[in-house]
C-alpha positions in Angstrom: 74.1 102.3 234.3 72.2 99.1 233.4 68.6 99.9 232.6 66.1 97.9 234.5 62.4 98.7 233.8 60.8 100.6 236.6 64.0 100.8 238.7 65.3 104.1 240.1 68.9 104.7 239.1 69.6 108.3 240.0 68.2 111.3 241.8 68.8 115.0 241.6 68.3 116.9 244.9 68.0 120.6 244.1 67.2 121.8 247.7 65.2 124.8 246.4 61.7 126.2 247.1 59.3 127.8 244.6 58.2 127.4 241.0 61.0 126.6 238.5 61.3 125.6 234.9 63.3 122.4 234.6 65.6 121.5 231.8 67.1 117.9 231.6 69.8 116.2 229.6 71.4 112.8 229.1 74.2 111.0 227.3 73.0 110.1 223.8 74.4 107.1 221.9 73.4 105.6 218.6 74.5 102.0 219.5 70.9 101.0 220.2 71.7 100.1 223.8 70.2 103.2 225.5 66.7 103.1 226.7 64.2 104.8 224.4 61.8 105.8 227.3 63.8 106.9 230.3 61.3 108.4 232.9 61.8 111.5 235.0 59.6 112.0 238.0 59.2 114.7 240.6 59.1 113.2 244.1 57.5 116.0 246.2 58.4 114.8 249.7 61.8 113.3 248.9 60.9 109.9 250.4 61.6 107.4 247.6 59.9 104.6 249.5 56.5 106.3 248.8 55.4 106.8 245.2 51.9 108.2 245.6 53.3 111.7 245.7 55.5 111.2 242.5 54.5 112.9 239.2 56.0 112.0 235.9 57.3 115.2 234.3 59.2 113.9 231.2 60.3 110.9 229.1 63.5 110.8 227.1 64.6 108.8 224.2 68.3 108.4 225.0 69.1 107.2 221.5 68.7 110.7 220.2 69.6 114.3 220.9 66.9 116.7 222.1 64.5 117.5 219.2 65.5 114.5 217.1 63.0 111.6 216.7 64.2 109.6 213.7 67.2 108.7 211.7 70.7 107.4 212.7 72.9 108.9 215.4 76.6 108.6 215.9 77.7 105.5 217.8 79.7 107.3 220.4 78.9 109.1 223.7 77.5 112.6 223.0 75.6 115.1 225.1 71.9 115.4 224.3 71.4 119.1 224.8 68.7 120.4 227.2 65.1 119.4 227.1 62.4 121.7 228.5 60.6 119.6 231.0 58.1 122.3 232.0 57.4 124.4 235.1 57.0 122.7 238.5 56.6 123.5 242.1 59.5 122.5 244.3 59.9 122.1 248.0 63.3 121.9 249.8 62.7 118.2 250.1 61.7 117.6 246.5 63.8 115.2 244.4 64.0 114.5 240.6 64.1 110.8 240.0 65.5 109.0 236.9 63.7 105.7 236.5 64.5 102.9 234.1 62.4 102.7 230.9 60.8 99.6 229.4 63.3 99.4 226.5 67.1 99.1 226.1 69.8 97.9 228.5 71.6 101.2 229.3 70.5 104.5 230.9 72.4 107.7 231.6 72.0 110.9 233.6 73.6 114.3 232.9 73.3 117.9 233.9 69.9 119.6 234.7 69.1 123.3 234.8 66.5 125.1 237.0 65.4 128.6 236.4 62.8 130.6 238.3 59.5 130.7 236.4 59.3 134.4 235.8 58.3 136.3 232.7 57.6 134.8 229.3 58.7 131.3 228.3 61.8 131.2 226.1 62.8 128.4 223.7 66.2 128.1 225.3 67.4 128.5 228.9 69.2 131.7 229.8 72.8 130.7 230.5 75.5 132.9 232.0 78.3 134.2 229.8 81.4 132.0 229.6 84.4 132.9 231.9 86.2 135.9 230.6 89.9 136.6 231.4 89.2 140.3 231.7 86.3 140.4 234.1 83.5 138.2 235.5 80.6 139.5 237.5 78.1 137.5 239.5 74.9 139.4 240.6 72.4 138.2 243.2 70.1 139.6 245.8 72.0 141.2 248.7 72.8 138.9 251.7 74.6 139.5 255.0 77.8 137.6 255.1 81.0 137.2 257.2 82.9 135.1 254.7 83.0 134.6 250.9 84.5 131.4 249.5 85.9 131.0 246.0 86.6 127.5 244.6 88.5 126.8 241.4 87.3 123.6 239.8 89.4 123.6 236.6 92.0 125.5 234.6 92.9 125.6 230.9 94.8 122.9 229.1 93.3 120.2 231.2 94.4 121.7 234.5 98.1 122.1 233.5 98.2 125.6 235.0 97.6 126.9 238.5 94.5 129.0 239.2 95.2 132.8 238.9 93.1 135.7 240.0 93.9 139.3 239.5 91.4 140.8 241.9 88.4 139.5 244.0 85.9 142.3 244.6 82.8 142.4 246.7 80.4 145.3 246.3 78.2 146.7 249.0 74.5 146.9 248.1 73.9 150.4 249.5 76.5 152.3 247.5 78.3 149.8 245.3 81.6 150.3 247.1 84.2 147.5 246.9 84.6 146.2 250.5 87.0 143.4 249.7 90.2 145.3 250.5 89.1 145.3 254.2 89.0 141.5 254.3 91.7 139.0 255.4 92.2 136.4 252.7 93.1 132.8 253.3 93.8 130.0 250.8 94.6 126.3 250.5 98.0 127.1 248.9 100.0 129.9 247.4 102.4 130.0 244.4 104.6 132.6 246.2 105.0 134.4 249.5 107.1 137.2 248.1 107.4 139.1 244.9 104.6 138.5 242.4 101.4 136.4 242.9 101.1 136.7 246.6 97.8 136.0 248.4 97.6 139.6 249.6 97.4 140.7 246.0 93.9 139.1 245.6 92.1 142.0 247.3 94.6 144.8 247.3 92.7 147.0 244.9 95.5 147.0 242.3 95.1 145.5 238.8 97.5 143.8 236.6 99.4 140.5 236.4 102.2 141.8 238.7 99.6 142.2 241.5 97.7 139.0 240.9 97.5 135.8 243.0 98.3 132.3 241.9 97.3 129.2 243.9 
């Protein structure tokens, strides 16, 4: 975006409650155009028309990567990496505001990361392991649910291939039993309705490519 001093250009709306450590990032560029003092503010009540409840939590020099403060940088769009912006209390209505700095003509926004403020502080955020073709496990506190939705956002080779899942499993908290085989799957589209890769294969309890599902 064009950078205009003091003008809000983007907001993040986490929709969370509690104390979290915030990591921010931006698009770094050595052209000299990017603002050197982009401001990040926590708006507690979510009403951008009032500013008396806003607290500045970080400033970013978007000319550089995180941790770099001098020297030349490449004159092409690059990701900054993650900057630790500290621990903050969030309400469901809280918003993170990116506000134009006093310098430069360009300003960018990129991914943020929020982690519950538990235990000792670490120099780097704890990120989940990358997707593995053999098995991927997501663990979270047990919740009662009637439906589970899976969304595929991308596939390899720049989305040249259809999404493929061998088995979708859901484990009961009490005894760890896989309850997915008792469910009725639906999808937005199927590769085949007979032979291999049928929708019914996604939760049939059988492993292997021959019993996998392709969208």
